[in-house]
Each structure stands twice: as C-alpha cells, then as structure tokens.
MARNUKOL-757480 format. One record per residue (C-alpha): residue number from 1; chain; x, y, z. Coordinates in steps of 0.001 Angstrom, whole numbers. Example, Ala and Ser with C-alpha at 12.3 -4.5 7.8 and 13.67 -1.06 7.14 Angstrom:
<nodes>
+------+-------+---------+---------+---------+
| resi | chain |      c1 |      c2 |      c3 |
+------+-------+---------+---------+---------+
|    1 |     A |   12300 |   -4500 |    7800 |
|    2 |     A |   13670 |   -1060 |    7140 |
+------+-------+---------+---------+---------+
</nodes>
This chain:
<nodes>
+------+-------+---------+---------+---------+
| resi | chain |      c1 |      c2 |      c3 |
+------+-------+---------+---------+---------+
|    1 |     A |   71223 |  142410 |   88873 |
|    2 |     A |   70354 |  142427 |   92539 |
|    3 |     A |   67308 |  143802 |   94297 |
|    4 |     A |   67303 |  145075 |   97871 |
|    5 |     A |   64990 |  146852 |  100270 |
|    6 |     A |   66099 |  149857 |  102264 |
|    7 |     A |   63902 |  152510 |  103948 |
|    8 |     A |   66340 |  155393 |  103390 |
|    9 |     A |   69275 |  154741 |  101085 |
|   10 |     A |   72074 |  157119 |  102065 |
|   11 |     A |   75092 |  154869 |  101493 |
|   12 |     A |   75287 |  155126 |   97654 |
|   13 |     A |   78148 |  157505 |   96783 |
|   14 |     A |   79529 |  159003 |   93609 |
|   15 |     A |   82288 |  156377 |   93695 |
|   16 |     A |   79647 |  153649 |   93878 |
|   17 |     A |   77928 |  155259 |   90893 |
|   18 |     A |   81140 |  154901 |   88919 |
|   19 |     A |   81012 |  151115 |   89448 |
|   20 |     A |   77258 |  150363 |   89657 |
|   21 |     A |   73921 |  151477 |   88297 |
|   22 |     A |   71142 |  152041 |   90829 |
|   23 |     A |   67437 |  152246 |   90072 |
|   24 |     A |   64712 |  152931 |   92649 |
|   25 |     A |   61123 |  151661 |   92706 |
|   26 |     A |   58018 |  152279 |   94858 |
|   27 |     A |   58113 |  150446 |   98173 |
|   28 |     A |   61753 |  151405 |   98872 |
|   29 |     A |   63030 |  148711 |   96502 |
|   30 |     A |   66266 |  149237 |   94563 |
|   31 |     A |   67952 |  147358 |   91734 |
|   32 |     A |   71701 |  147537 |   91566 |
|   33 |     A |   73763 |  146298 |   88608 |
|   34 |     A |   77471 |  146153 |   87817 |
|   35 |     A |   78520 |  148636 |   85125 |
|   36 |     A |   81125 |  146059 |   84044 |
|   37 |     A |   79442 |  142658 |   83694 |
|   38 |     A |   80243 |  140182 |   86471 |
|   39 |     A |   82622 |  142550 |   88239 |
|   40 |     A |   80941 |  141814 |   91574 |
|   41 |     A |   80697 |  145494 |   92565 |
|   42 |     A |   76945 |  145349 |   93209 |
|   43 |     A |   77287 |  142281 |   95446 |
|   44 |     A |   80174 |  143965 |   97269 |
|   45 |     A |   77978 |  147070 |   97885 |
|   46 |     A |   75162 |  144880 |   99246 |
|   47 |     A |   77561 |  143042 |  101544 |
|   48 |     A |   79477 |  146160 |  102686 |
|   49 |     A |   76268 |  147886 |  103824 |
|   50 |     A |   74497 |  144718 |  105126 |
|   51 |     A |   71503 |  145449 |  102921 |
|   52 |     A |   68386 |  143271 |  102779 |
|   53 |     A |   68785 |  141461 |   99429 |
|   54 |     A |   65511 |  140312 |   97813 |
|   55 |     A |   64598 |  137848 |   95108 |
|   56 |     A |   62814 |  139304 |   92116 |
|   57 |     A |   59555 |  137854 |   93404 |
|   58 |     A |   60021 |  139343 |   96889 |
|   59 |     A |   60956 |  142712 |   95377 |
|   60 |     A |   57892 |  142631 |   93084 |
|   61 |     A |   55621 |  142067 |   96071 |
|   62 |     A |   57142 |  145093 |   97841 |
|   63 |     A |   56857 |  147247 |   94674 |
|   64 |     A |   53192 |  146251 |   94244 |
|   65 |     A |   52439 |  147224 |   97843 |
|   66 |     A |   54374 |  150469 |   97394 |
|   67 |     A |   52198 |  151330 |   94377 |
|   68 |     A |   49029 |  150590 |   96352 |
|   69 |     A |   50253 |  152765 |   99220 |
|   70 |     A |   51222 |  155589 |   96855 |
|   71 |     A |   47897 |  155548 |   95048 |
|   72 |     A |   46007 |  155485 |   98353 |
|   73 |     A |   48038 |  158452 |   99583 |
|   74 |     A |   47447 |  160414 |   96378 |
|   75 |     A |   43698 |  159707 |   96459 |
|   76 |     A |   43571 |  161012 |  100044 |
|   77 |     A |   45711 |  164095 |   99249 |
|   78 |     A |   44011 |  167413 |   98549 |
|   79 |     A |   44559 |  167236 |   94788 |
|   80 |     A |   42057 |  167426 |   91940 |
|   81 |     A |   40548 |  163988 |   91340 |
|   82 |     A |   42420 |  161816 |   88879 |
|   83 |     A |   45548 |  163996 |   88937 |
|   84 |     A |   47946 |  161117 |   89594 |
|   85 |     A |   47739 |  157348 |   89524 |
|   86 |     A |   50815 |  155101 |   89455 |
|   87 |     A |   50295 |  152146 |   87172 |
|   88 |     A |   51747 |  148676 |   87553 |
|   89 |     A |   55500 |  148143 |   87323 |
|   90 |     A |   56911 |  144753 |   86371 |
|   91 |     A |   60481 |  144087 |   87470 |
|   92 |     A |   62868 |  142547 |   84946 |
+------+-------+---------+---------+---------+
</nodes>
C-alpha cells in the first residue's frame, strides 16, 4: 500500500480502478493498493502522475490535521451544535 497527498485527484480512471483500489482520507490523503498483490500497478500510477508519495507517518500527520480542519469548519458552520464531529482515524 502506498499513501500520497493530492489536493484534487482527477487522474484516477475506471481503468485504474480495475487494477488498483483507492481510498480517500481527510487532509487530501489517499491510499492506493494493487488489486493483484505485488503487481506494481499502484507504484506505476504514482509515478505516471508524479504524485507526492508519503510515508504512513507523514500521511497520518496530514490526516490528523485534516480532521482538525474539518471539525473546526463544522463547528463554525451554521448547523445545530453537536451535529457532526469527525473522530480520529488511524492509518494501517
């Protein structure tokens, strides 16, 4: 599995989805995995699109900040108090 950071991910296509699994997290962090173990498709995707690959620790820091930012935004939004709070997410 590989983590990367991308503000707006538009490059992932249906064909990529046939070869890789993509999961998004707060903070614009994504995890991409090969559907067939060790096929190298996820690394090829990262390389092809010159994406900013992150270690798990770096990705976790970005996710944590993304959660803080999201919760701050939701607390400032005009919603009833306590309507939404994103809890912690621990990357695998």
